[in-house]
Every structure is written in structure tokens, then in C-alpha cells.
FIMITI-327868 format. One record per residue (C-alpha): residue number from 1; residue in three letters; x, y, z. Coordinates in steps of 0.2 Angstrom, whole numbers. Layout:
BEGIN
+-----+---------+-------+-------+-------+
| num | residuo |  east | north |    up |
+-----+---------+-------+-------+-------+
| NUM |     Ala |     X |     Y |     Z |
...
+-----+---------+-------+-------+-------+
***
This chain:
BEGIN
+-----+---------+-------+-------+-------+
| num | residuo |  east | north |    up |
+-----+---------+-------+-------+-------+
|   1 |     Unk |   209 | -1324 |  -418 |
|   2 |     Unk |   200 | -1339 |  -411 |
|   3 |     Unk |   200 | -1356 |  -418 |
|   4 |     Unk |   182 | -1355 |  -424 |
|   5 |     Unk |   185 | -1340 |  -434 |
|   6 |     Unk |   202 | -1343 |  -442 |
|   7 |     Unk |   203 | -1345 |  -461 |
|   8 |     Unk |   209 | -1361 |  -469 |
|   9 |     Unk |   227 | -1360 |  -466 |
|  10 |     Unk |   232 | -1377 |  -473 |
|  11 |     Unk |   230 | -1386 |  -490 |
|  12 |     Unk |   213 | -1394 |  -491 |
|  13 |     Unk |   210 | -1407 |  -504 |
|  14 |     Unk |   192 | -1413 |  -509 |
|  15 |     Unk |   192 | -1431 |  -515 |
|  16 |     Unk |   178 | -1444 |  -517 |
|  17 |     Unk |   176 | -1455 |  -502 |
|  18 |     Unk |   180 | -1473 |  -502 |
|  19 |     Unk |   173 | -1488 |  -493 |
|  20 |     Unk |   188 | -1487 |  -480 |
|  21 |     Unk |   183 | -1469 |  -475 |
|  22 |     Unk |   166 | -1476 |  -468 |
|  23 |     Unk |   171 | -1478 |  -450 |
|  24 |     Unk |   180 | -1461 |  -449 |
|  25 |     Unk |   164 | -1452 |  -457 |
|  26 |     Unk |   153 | -1462 |  -445 |
|  27 |     Unk |   164 | -1455 |  -430 |
|  28 |     Unk |   163 | -1438 |  -438 |
|  29 |     Unk |   144 | -1438 |  -438 |
|  30 |     Unk |   142 | -1446 |  -420 |
|  31 |     Unk |   155 | -1435 |  -412 |
|  32 |     Unk |   147 | -1418 |  -419 |
|  33 |     Unk |   145 | -1405 |  -406 |
|  34 |     Unk |   129 | -1399 |  -415 |
|  35 |     Unk |   121 | -1416 |  -410 |
|  36 |     Unk |   124 | -1415 |  -392 |
|  37 |     Unk |   110 | -1414 |  -378 |
|  38 |     Unk |    93 | -1415 |  -385 |
|  39 |     Unk |    99 | -1418 |  -403 |
|  40 |     Unk |   110 | -1434 |  -398 |
|  41 |     Unk |    96 | -1447 |  -403 |
|  42 |     Unk |    97 | -1442 |  -421 |
|  43 |     Unk |   115 | -1448 |  -423 |
|  44 |     Unk |   117 | -1461 |  -409 |
|  45 |     Unk |   116 | -1475 |  -420 |
|  46 |     Unk |   119 | -1467 |  -436 |
|  47 |     Unk |   131 | -1476 |  -448 |
|  48 |     Unk |   139 | -1471 |  -464 |
|  49 |     Unk |   143 | -1487 |  -471 |
|  50 |     Unk |   153 | -1493 |  -487 |
|  51 |     Unk |   137 | -1497 |  -495 |
|  52 |     Unk |   131 | -1479 |  -493 |
|  53 |     Unk |   147 | -1472 |  -499 |
|  54 |     Unk |   146 | -1483 |  -515 |
|  55 |     Unk |   128 | -1478 |  -518 |
|  56 |     Unk |   129 | -1459 |  -517 |
|  57 |     Unk |   142 | -1446 |  -522 |
|  58 |     Unk |   151 | -1444 |  -505 |
|  59 |     Unk |   166 | -1432 |  -505 |
|  60 |     Unk |   178 | -1428 |  -491 |
|  61 |     Unk |   189 | -1413 |  -487 |
|  62 |     Unk |   206 | -1420 |  -482 |
|  63 |     Unk |   219 | -1409 |  -473 |
|  64 |     Unk |   237 | -1408 |  -477 |
|  65 |     Unk |   251 | -1399 |  -469 |
|  66 |     Unk |   253 | -1410 |  -453 |
|  67 |     Unk |   235 | -1416 |  -453 |
|  68 |     Unk |   241 | -1433 |  -460 |
|  69 |     Unk |   227 | -1434 |  -472 |
|  70 |     Unk |   214 | -1431 |  -458 |
|  71 |     Unk |   196 | -1430 |  -465 |
|  72 |     Unk |   190 | -1412 |  -459 |
|  73 |     Unk |   173 | -1414 |  -466 |
|  74 |     Unk |   162 | -1422 |  -479 |
|  75 |     Unk |   146 | -1421 |  -489 |
|  76 |     Unk |   134 | -1433 |  -498 |
|  77 |     Unk |   125 | -1428 |  -514 |
|  78 |     Unk |   110 | -1439 |  -518 |
|  79 |     Unk |   105 | -1437 |  -537 |
|  80 |     Unk |    87 | -1444 |  -537 |
|  81 |     Unk |    79 | -1434 |  -531 |
|  82 |     Unk |    92 | -1421 |  -529 |
|  83 |     Unk |    97 | -1418 |  -511 |
|  84 |     Unk |   112 | -1414 |  -500 |
|  85 |     Unk |   109 | -1428 |  -489 |
|  86 |     Unk |   124 | -1425 |  -476 |
|  87 |     Unk |   137 | -1411 |  -473 |
|  88 |     Unk |   148 | -1412 |  -458 |
|  89 |     Unk |   163 | -1402 |  -453 |
|  90 |     Unk |   174 | -1408 |  -438 |
|  91 |     Unk |   170 | -1397 |  -423 |
|  92 |     Unk |   189 | -1391 |  -421 |
|  93 |     Unk |   190 | -1384 |  -439 |
|  94 |     Unk |   172 | -1376 |  -440 |
|  95 |     Unk |   173 | -1357 |  -445 |
|  96 |     Unk |   188 | -1360 |  -456 |
|  97 |     Unk |   179 | -1360 |  -473 |
|  98 |     Unk |   179 | -1379 |  -475 |
|  99 |     Unk |   160 | -1380 |  -475 |
| 100 |     Unk |   159 | -1367 |  -489 |
| 101 |     Unk |   172 | -1376 |  -499 |
| 102 |     Unk |   162 | -1392 |  -498 |
| 103 |     Unk |   146 | -1383 |  -503 |
| 104 |     Unk |   155 | -1375 |  -518 |
| 105 |     Unk |   162 | -1392 |  -523 |
| 106 |     Unk |   144 | -1400 |  -521 |
| 107 |     Unk |   137 | -1386 |  -532 |
| 108 |     Unk |   150 | -1391 |  -546 |
| 109 |     Unk |   146 | -1409 |  -544 |
| 110 |     Unk |   127 | -1405 |  -545 |
| 111 |     Unk |   130 | -1394 |  -560 |
| 112 |     Unk |   140 | -1408 |  -569 |
| 113 |     Unk |   126 | -1420 |  -566 |
| 114 |     Unk |   113 | -1408 |  -574 |
| 115 |     Unk |   105 | -1403 |  -558 |
| 116 |     Unk |    99 | -1385 |  -556 |
| 117 |     Unk |    91 | -1386 |  -539 |
| 118 |     Unk |    93 | -1397 |  -524 |
| 119 |     Unk |    85 | -1399 |  -507 |
| 120 |     Unk |    92 | -1399 |  -490 |
| 121 |     Unk |    84 | -1404 |  -474 |
| 122 |     Unk |    94 | -1394 |  -461 |
| 123 |     Unk |    99 | -1398 |  -444 |
| 124 |     Unk |    92 | -1384 |  -433 |
| 125 |     Unk |   109 | -1377 |  -427 |
| 126 |     Unk |   115 | -1377 |  -445 |
| 127 |     Unk |   101 | -1366 |  -452 |
| 128 |     Unk |   112 | -1350 |  -451 |
| 129 |     Unk |   126 | -1359 |  -460 |
| 130 |     Unk |   115 | -1364 |  -474 |
| 131 |     Unk |   109 | -1346 |  -476 |
| 132 |     Unk |   126 | -1339 |  -477 |
| 133 |     Unk |   131 | -1351 |  -491 |
| 134 |     Unk |   117 | -1346 |  -502 |
| 135 |     Unk |   103 | -1359 |  -498 |
| 136 |     Unk |    85 | -1352 |  -498 |
| 137 |     Unk |    73 | -1357 |  -485 |
| 138 |     Unk |    58 | -1366 |  -493 |
| 139 |     Unk |    48 | -1374 |  -479 |
| 140 |     Unk |    49 | -1386 |  -463 |
| 141 |     Unk |    51 | -1404 |  -462 |
| 142 |     Unk |    40 | -1410 |  -449 |
| 143 |     Unk |    46 | -1421 |  -434 |
| 144 |     Unk |    48 | -1440 |  -437 |
| 145 |     Unk |    48 | -1448 |  -420 |
| 146 |     Unk |    57 | -1457 |  -413 |
| 147 |     Unk |    72 | -1454 |  -424 |
| 148 |     Unk |    70 | -1435 |  -426 |
| 149 |     Unk |    57 | -1428 |  -413 |
| 150 |     Unk |    59 | -1410 |  -419 |
| 151 |     Unk |    54 | -1400 |  -434 |
| 152 |     Unk |    68 | -1395 |  -446 |
| 153 |     Unk |    71 | -1382 |  -458 |
| 154 |     Unk |    70 | -1385 |  -477 |
| 155 |     Unk |    81 | -1376 |  -490 |
| 156 |     Unk |    85 | -1376 |  -507 |
| 157 |     Unk |   101 | -1373 |  -516 |
| 158 |     Unk |    99 | -1366 |  -533 |
| 159 |     Unk |   114 | -1372 |  -544 |
| 160 |     Unk |   121 | -1358 |  -555 |
+-----+---------+-------+-------+-------+
***
């Protein structure tokens, strides 16, 4: 079985992000293979700063079992208006269920905050992932050059 299809074989803990995680989260965003080539401009100068982490509900998936507390992925839940702002999983652990764990955690957080629906403006290559984890396509976010010169699919999570 290839690395991209292996199930999670290690313990994964999801915890609230702290300010000292900011540089690692920024590296995860900027190093994402989903943003190579024509999509590189969207993350070239992107920064997840300590101020962002303090202002929003940012959670990280941390690996155990020899990973040394490595951040495997993260998400950011914005409460007003309700939106999944960021969701990234490290390239080398994609396909192992970490994104699915993060989405389930995000839905639990949204539910606890009294949110029953939340929006996601997806990166084009992530569209299939969002469909697989239960998001429903609701429309298209139009290009916003120069930062994002392409249209993006909009989804909605209905929080049970």
C-alpha cells in the first residue's frame, strides 16, 4: 500500500494551536504541494501569525510515535461569519485520514459554538476532498486578482 493511501498508523492528537506554532503552520501552508505551479502565488507570501492564532479557533493535528510532536495538519474555524478558513495536511501524510479527523474535530467545535452551518471556499485541487468528507457544493467564489486569479468552489458543511 502506498504512502498516500495508508491509514493513520500512529497516534494523532488534536490540540489548540499556540503562538509558537505560527512559523510551522506558515511553512506547512507555503510548502503545500497543492499550491505548486499556477497556484503558487496564493501562498507565496502567506503568513499564519500569532495574532491569527489568537483571534481564531486554530487546531493542530500532532503526531506521536516517533514524530516528535510534528504538526501533521491544522485547521482554522472562524465563528463570525461561520467559516472553515484554513485546512492543511502535510503532503507526506495525506491520504491517511488526518484531514478527515480534522474535519470531524472542526464539526464538533462548530456544534459546541452553536453553529449549524459553515462555509468553505475551497482550493480547486481540494474539491474532491471536501465532497468526500460531507461538504455540499453551494456555488463559486469568483477570482480575486492578483492574490487569487482563479475561481474557487464554495461549499457548506451542515453541522449535525
